[in-house]
C-alpha positions, 0 to 999 in steps of 0.5 A: 126505724129499728135496727137489730143487729147480730154479731159474728165473724164473715166467711163460710168457715165461721158460719156455724161457730159460737161467735157467730150465733147473733148471725144465726139469730138474724137468719132465723127472723128472716127466714121466719118472716120470708126476708132476705139479707141480700143488701150490701152497705154499711160495711154489712149484709142486711135487710130493710123491712117493715114490721107493725108499719115501722121500718126494721133492719137486720144488720150483719157486719161484715168487718169481723167482730172487733170491728163491728162498731164501725158498722153499727156507726155507720147505720147510726149516722146514715139514719140518724139513729139513737143507740136505743134504736138498736138491739145487738145480739151476740154470744156470752161465755159467762152465760151457761149454753142456751141461756138468754139474758137481755139488758139495756146497757152494760160493759163490754164483759171482754166482748171485743165486738161490744167493745167496738160498739161502744167506742164507736157509739161513744156509750154503753147504753144500748139494748143487748140480747147475750146468748150463752155459750158456756166457757171451756171445760178443757184448756181450749184457749178461749178464742179456738172455743168461741170460733169452734162449733157447738156440740151436738149435745147442745144443739137442741138448747141452742136453737131454743135460745135462737129462737126465743132471741128472734121472738124477743126481737120481734116483740121489741117492735111492738113493745118497749125494751124494758117490757120485752126485757122483763118477759124474757129474763123471767123465763 
């Protein structure tokens, strides 16, 4: 089984914010494949489906960003999953808006959702897809920036990054993450 985790905050007011881009990727995957994220458990909303004969879970933790690791740990324990069975999708201030980067391991880079997952899993070695949201160009505090919505002028590149990230997840169903990483990091 593989688990695709999209990070974000629950609730309508956060729905289209930069910090919820992980949720947006899961919504894209679900829509493209006719799946529904309509199950509740593991402190999450989720879908369980099959892709090329393998079970796959789409997981949206509903714990708020800072406690995302709680939901991931519950799924890992329940299904006896290893860290390499996960890919975590999240926003990254250090990448330009619309850029994606795939990694197999790394630190949290100041991202509290990733910090929580590292703390709960006890390892930094899990697959990630980072989606660039850029940094604020004004004095706007980072917390207000990540909880703000994308500018209309960024919408096209953000939509393209969401689509690429979704396709990378789909490719991971039939290839190693290293192969997927080599393909998508070169684009």
